[in-house]
N, C-alpha and C positions, 0 to 999 in steps of 0.2 A: 381523705385519699384511700385509707383501707376500706371504707364504706363503699366507696365508688368502684372498687373492685372485688364486692362479695360473690359475683357470679363468675369470677376467672380465677384461675389458679394463679398463685403468686410466684411459685418458684418451679424449676423443673431441675430434676437430678441430673447431676454432670454426667454421671454413668449409671445405665440401668442395671438395677440389681438383677436382673435375668432378661433374656431375649423373650421379645414378644413374638406370639405367632403372628405369622404374616396373613393380613386380610385381604381377601380379593378386590374389596373396592379400591384401597389406596393403590394396590398394584395397578388395578385398571386405570385409576385415574393419573397415575404417573405415566403411564404409557401413552394415554390419550394426549396429555398435556405435551408429552415428549414429541410425540408425532405430530401434534399441531406446529409446535415450535419450528421442528424441522421441515414441515411444510411451507411455514412462512419462509425460511430460509431458501429453500428451492424456490419459491416464487418471487424473492427478492433478487436472487443470483441467476435464475435461469429465464425469467420471463423476457421473451423477445431478446433473448441473447445473441448480440450482434448484428441488431436490427439496423444500426448506422454506421457499419464498418469496424475496424479493429485497429484505429489509429494507424501511424505510418511507420515509426522506427524501428521496433522489433520483428514485425512480420516478414519483411524481406530478409533478415538473417535467419529466420526459421525456414523460410522457401530456400534459402541458398545451403542452409545445413543439410536440407532432404536431399540434395545432389548427390554428394560423395562424404566417405569419412572423413576425408581431409577438413573438409568445411565444418562438417558436424563436430569434431573434436575442438576445433579452434575456435568455434562460434564465428566463423566467418559472416561478415555482414553482406557481401556482396557474392553472387555466383563464382565469379573469377577468383575468390580467395586473394583480394589484395588488402583488405582491413577486417578488423574484428569489432564488435561491439564493446563497449566499456563494461561489460559484465561478465562473471563467470557462466558456465555453462549448464548447470543442472536443471536449473527451471526452465530452460529454454529445450533441452533434452525432453522434457516430458511433452511441450507443445510439438515438438518434431515427432514424437511417438503417436501422439494423437492425430497430426495431421497424416501420418502415413496409415493411420488405421481408417479414419474417416475423410480422408482427402484433403487438400489445402483449400481451406474456407474459413469464413469468420466463426462459425461455432467450434470448429474442431481446434483453432487457435486458442480461444477464449476457455473452452470446455475445461482444461486442468485447473484453473483459477477459480472457475465456479464450483467445481468438485471440492476442491481445497477449502472454500470457504463453508460449505455444507458441513464437510468433516470436521473443520476446526468448532463449529458450534455444538456437534455431537460430543467431541473429545473433550470440551470445556464443561460439559454437563456433567460429564463422569469423572473428572478431576475434582470439580468442586464438591460433587455430591460424596464423594467418597469420605470426606473429612467433615461436611457440614450438613449432609441431609438432601433430601430431594427438592425440597422448596429453593433451597440456595442454588443448587444446580440448576433447577428450571428457569429461575430469575437469570442468572448469568447467561445461559444459553439465549436466553429472549434478549438481554440487552446485547451479545454480540451478533444476533441474527439480525437487527435492525440498526447495527452501528453503521453511520454513514459512511465513513471513510472505508469500513470493510467492504460492503455492499458495492461502492463504487469501483473499488479494487477488484473485487472479486470478478467483476464483469470486463476486466480489461487485460490488455496482453504485457502488462507490466508482472513481474513475478514476486510481488510483497505478499500475496496471498499464500502462495506456496511455501515461503518462508516462515509467514505466521504459522501454518500448521507444523513445519517442521520443528519449529520451537515449542509447540504444544507438546508434540511427541517427546521432544527432549525434556519437557516437565514432567510427563509420565516417567519416564526412565529417572531423572533424578530424585523423584518422590520415592520410588522403590528403593533406590540406594540409600536415602535417608532413613527410611524406615527399617533396612535390613543390615545396613553397613557392608554390603557386600560390594567388592572391588568390581565385579563385572557389571554392575549396573550403572556404577559411576563412569566406567570406560566407555560403554553403551551411550551415555549421555555425552561425552565427548566427542563420539564417532558422530552422533546426530547434529551436534552444534558444529562441528566441523563440515559436514554436509551442508548446513544453513550457509557457512561462510563459501561455499561453492555456489550458492544461490543467489546471494547479494553482499557477499564480502563483509568487512568489518560491522556491519549493521547486525548480523548474527550474534556479534559477541556483546550486544547490549544486555543480554540475558545473563552472561558469564557471572557477575556479581551475584545474582539472585542465587544461581545454581550453586556456585561455589560455598557461599555464605551457610546456605541451607545445609549442604553436607557437613560442614564444618561444624556446625553447632549441633546438629541434630541426629548424626551418624550414631547408633548404639555400639562403639567402641572406644578405645583408648584415643587421646589427641594425636598421639604419635602416629598410630595408625591412619587418622583422618589426614593427618599433614602429607603422609607419605602417600596415601591414594590419591590426594589433589594433585602433587605433583605429578604422578604417573598420567593422571587423567590430563593434565595440561600438556604433558607431553604427546600424546596420544592426538588430542586437539590439534596442536600444531602442525603434527606430520600430516593427518587428515586435511586441514585446512589448506596447507602449501604444498600438496602434491600436485594438483593440477597446474598451480602458478609455476611450480618449478620445472614441471615437465614443458610448458610453453616456453618459458624463458631459456631453457638448455636446447631447445630447438633452434637450429641456425635461422638467423632472420629471413634468408632467402628461401627459406622451405617452409614458411607459414605466413599468415597475414600480418601486417602492421598492427600495433596494440593501437586501438580508437584511445582518443582523449589521453594520450601519453606523447610527452616530447622526446622520450629516450626508448621507446618500443619496449617496454619491460612492463609484464604483468604485476610482478612485486611492487613496481613503482606506481601501477594503476591502483593496487589493494592499499598501499599506505598513503598515497598521494591524494590523488582526485577522488578516489573512494574512501577516503580515510581521513589522515590529519586537514586536509583542506575543508572538509564538510564542517568540522569543528571551526577552524579559524576562518572560514569565509571567503578562501583566496581563488576558490574553483569557481569555473563558470561554464556552465553547461549550455547546451543549444537551447533548451527549454526555460533557463533561468533558475530560480530556486533559491535566490536570496530572500528570506523571510523576514528581514527587517529587525527592528530594535527587539531586545530580550526581555525587556520589562513585562512580566505578565502577560506573555506573548500567548499561552494557551489559554487564557481567559478573555482577553480582549482582541487580539487581532483577528481580522477577518481577511479571507475566508478560513484561515487557519483553524480559530477556535471552533467553527462551525463542521469540521470534519470529525472531532471525537470528543469534545469538551463538555458537550450538554449534560453529562452526568457525573463530570467529574466531582464536583462536591459531595454527592452523594457517595462516590467511591472512596474519598479522601476521608471524610468522617467514618465510613463503615471502617477503613483501616484503623481510625482513632478507636473506635468501639473494641474491635478485635484485639487491639493492643493492651486495652485496659481491662484486660479480664482477669487480673491477678499476677501472681508472679509466675513468668514463662518458665516451662519445663521443657525445652525441645526434646530431650531425649524420652521423655515419657507424655506427652500430651502431642498429639498429630495435628491438633488444631494450630499449634504452632507453627509446625510445617508451612500450613496456608498461609499464616502471617510472614513468615519469613520469604516464602517465594513470591507470591502475589505483592506482597508490600513492595519488596526490594526490586520487583521487576517494574512497578510503577513508578518508584523512586529514581531508579537510574534512568528510564527512559525520559520521565517527566525532566530530569535535570538536563539531559542530552537535548532534548527538544525546545528546551528553555535558552540554553545559551548556543547552540550551534548556529552558525551563521548561514549555512548553505544546505539544504536540503528542499525536498518537495514535500507538499502537504499529505500526499498519500504515503509518505514513510511511517505516518502515524498508525498505520495498519499494524505493526507490532507491538503498540501500546494498548490496543483495543482488547485483546484479551485479559489483562491484568485489571483494566476500568470494569470489564464484564463481571470479571471473576470477584471483585472488591464490592460491587453493586449488589450481587447476589449474597454474600458472605454478610456483607454488611447490614442489609436489610434485617436478614435473619437474627443475627446477634443483637441490634438494635431494637429489634420487636421484644426479643426476650429481655433485653434489660429494661426496657419500658414496661413491662408488665412486674418489675419488681421495684423497689423503692431504692434511692439513690440519684446523684447527680447525672449518672449514665442515662437514665430513662429520659432525659430531655434531648439527647441526641436524636432521636428520629423525626420529631417535629421540627427541630432545628435544621435536619439534613433536607427536610421539605421545603422548608422557606428558603435557605441558601441555594440549593439548586433550583429552586423556580426564580429566585431573583438574578442566577447567573443566565438562565434562558431569557429572560426579559431583557437582559442588556445584550445578548448577542442576537434577538429578534429586532432590536432598536437599529441595528444596521441594514436591515431590510424592511422599510416602512411598510410597503405593501403587503407582507407576511405579518407583520407585526400589529399591524390594525386589527386583524382578523384572530391572530392567537394569543396576543397577550392579554385581552380582557379574560377568555375562557382558563388560561393560565393562572392569573390572579385569583380568581373566583374558586377554582378547583383546590389551590396549593392552600390558600388562607382558610377554606372550609376543612380541609382536611387536617392541617394544622392546628385550626381552632379546636376542634373536636379532640384529638389527641391531648391539647395542653389542657382543655377545661376537665377533662378526666383524672388529670393529676394535680390538681388544684388542693392544696391542704384543707379547705372550707367544702363543707357539704352544701351542693346548689341544687334547687328544685330541679328534677329530672335526671339526676347522675345516674340513677340505674338504666335510665334509657339511652343515654350518652355511652355508657359502658357497651351497650350492645352492638352499637353500629361502629366500634372502633374498626374494626376490619374492613369493614364496607368503606369507610372513610378514607382509611389507609390505601385502598384500592383506587380510588377515584384519585387522589393525588398521584400514586404511581402512574397511571394510564395518561394522566396529564402531561406528566415530565416524560413519557414516552412518546408523545404525540409529535413534537418539533423533531426529534432525531429520525423517526421514522419517515415523517416528509420530507426531511434533508436527503434520506437515503433512496427516497421513490422518486424525487423530481428528476434526476439525470434518466432514468428510465422512461419515466412519461414526456418528458421534454425531448427525447430521441437524441442525446449528447453522446459523443464520443470523442477521448484526446488522446494523444500521447501521456500528458500529464491529467490523470483522472482527477474529478474535482466532484464532491456532492455539493448539493443545493443548488440554488438557481444558477442558471448558467452564467457565468462571468465572461464578459466580452474580453477577447485577449487571451482568457485562459479555458475556454469551451471547447466546443467540439472541433470546431475547424474554421474555415474560411467565411466570413460573412457575404453574402451574395445577395446584393440590394437591385433590384431594377432588372431581374434576370430574367422576367416573365412570368409564364405560369410556375406552380409548384413542382413541375418534373422536367422543367427546362435547365439548360446548362450554359455556361459561358467559356469560352476558349480564350486562353491568353498564354503567349511566349511560349507554345508548346505543351502546355497542361490545359486540363479541362477541370472546372469548377462545378460541382453540382449544385443545386438550389439548397440542397441540406448541407454545403459545406466541403465535401468531400473532393480531395483532389486525386486525378489520376493523370497519366500520360496522354497525351494528344496522340491518337491513330496514325495522324499524320507524320509526325516526328517518329513514331516505331517504325514505320512503314520506310521511311527515307534512310533510317540508320542501318536497318538490317538489310535493305536493298543496296546500300553503299560502303557496306563493312569492308569487303574487299578481304584482303590477306591479314588486317589488322587483328592483333589478339582481342582489343577492347573494343565493344561496340560505340562505347562514348564515355568519356571521362568529364566529371560534372562536379559542381558544388551545389547544384539547383536541384531540390528534390529528386535526389538520387533513389529514395524508396519507392517513388512511384514508376519509374522507369525499370528497375528490379522487378518489382510486383507486374508490371505490364509484360515483360520481355523475358524475364528468368535467363537474362543474359549476361555477358561478361561487361557490366557496368562497373568503372572505376571511381568510387566516391572519392573525392578530392579532400580528405579531411587530414592528411598527414603532410607535414611541410615539405615541399620540393625545392630543390635550388633550380637555377637556369639550367644548370650542367645535366642534372638529372632529367629536367623536361626534355632537352635535347636528345638524351640516350631514349627516352621514349618513343618520341618521334621517329628520329632516324633508325631505331632497331626494329620498326613496325609493330610496336606494342599498341600504340594510340596514333588514330587519325584525328576523331573528332573530340572537340571540346564544346561543351555546353555552360556557358557561364553567365553570370549576370550582365545587364546591360551597361552598368555604372561601375565603375571600377572604383574600390574602397581607397581610401587613405594609403598611401605608401609609407609603411613603416616598418621595424625590424621585426614586432610582434604578430604582423599580420600575414600569414601565409598566402592567403588570397589575393593580396596584392602582386605578388611576385608572379605567381602563375597567370593572373590575368593580363598583367603587363606583359610577360613574355609571348603568350599567346597572340595578343593583339599586334605585336609587332613581327611575329613569323608566319601567321596563319591568316587566311583568307576567310571573309565572313560569308557564309553560305545564306543566299536570299531567302528571307522569311517566306515567301511564297511557295518554295519548293519543300517546305517542311512544318507547315503550320496549316491547320483548317482555317476555312475563311471565318473572319472576325467579324461579328454583328454588332460590334461597339458594345464591348464589356462595360460593366458599371464602375464607376470610379473607386468604389469602394474595395472591389477585388484587384483592380489596377494597382492601388497603393500598398497592398498586401503582398501580391505576387510580384510585382515589377516587370520588368523586361527582359528578355533572354536573347543572347546572341549565340548562334551555331557557327564554330569555326571548323574549318577544313585545313588540315595542316599537312595534306598532300600538295594543297596547292598555295605557293610561296605569296605571302602578303601583297597585296595591292592596293 
């Protein structure tokens, strides 16, 4: 063992005896490497940004919020301010600002998230480099830059990328608080996490255990002061978090939109219920689904969930083990322990949540990606240092390569077409790299041991490149396949979870089909039929609402920017009568088939009442000529009926 390493130093001092003079080449190398990683992040997040639209649910709200301050503050989904979306405002305020500057278009709506993705890579580099050096910071930044779930979310109208950047800023603040023990840094952390709550509600609180434990154990002050500081920070956190929620709930219901995805029209109920406890318990059911199935080993086996962020999870977990076994931890003296507490608890808390929660979407894993990336960078540096020394920890590095490669093979087996191409390369590269590392640590001297020692770093590099290949491809596929969806998903397009509606037999690649008042392009994008828009705008008369609908309201809002009323809140027959007789609504656009009538289905009440009291408008008056749409589109869109409530039912 010792003879095999005669050309390499066996140990490195924990603390240098004197600072070394900086050399130009390492500084230049660092800047070039960081520049290359940032260029890669820009490429992944900005290349052909918005090439295939920007989804359908959130952009109508952004357009409505641009109309007036009332819609802006209450996050109104529709221009008339009848309903609000089921998220807080801060992330969408940034989108509105971008749209005000650059105009309302796909790029301006997606720009804040793409910028947040690149800035997260840069910030993570500095956070990791601060305690673990340049190499660890560069590896962490690279892993985050090619993280599949991060890339696909950075290119989407969802605001999880904005939340991830906010939480990384909070990590910077809490590290300063833990190093100095000063209350102002901890209170700043609380303010930042409170802003995160106003981006994605309770999802922001997943980092609170990591932040709180770090300050409690590491701040250089008395335990009494630490507890007092944490109590004050908790108070600030709650005040900042609840400020907008309470402002909305204290506003009379008649003066604000109805809160979407609630039964009691309360933002607090939305935060604690649909966006809170119900996510964990699994009783929430949103329009896009989100029930992720059994909890057993979900992050390692369940596709497509595991393919979003689990490719390097074994490497991160073994890196955490290596960091934890560096001797007796001294949180108030050793700042490397700060990284252990911060990133380890971040990963542990989110790993537990995403392993047991019953209702969430795959892209929520975006907030776990920084911890995985940080521990990959930190772990590789720590495991390489341990590898060059004696002791059992030296075996963690080859074990990490083999276990991570094994998990990637398992994940690729779910995609036979990709597995046939990538699994052989993965096996050869990982076995070769691990074999070289293992042979150099064998207790017996083998022929060529000195030659093996010279290729340790190249062998390790080959293994790491092979492990980065699959997540990079999974991140790039949605870009190359031109897919876009309200629920972003990395990897090969999943039918039913991909970009849009499948159009088969529509003719040429640039042709589209029309069905039930909407147009579906060959790429799967849905827009409102111009004939429907012309009819509604020409016959609105004195009605306040252009149309009330529970069918693709988003497409109508984007096409008209008019007062479209989304029928997402429950309405009683008396309320429907008041809407019509009071001149608020004249037209209803509803599905052609009435759903089963039951107490839990608000659509059935609306559809039954409208069918009984309003006349059907002939389709020839509001639909473009139909050239015979493909059956695949018909099955997904269904048929629609336009009702005129100014004319009695006949």
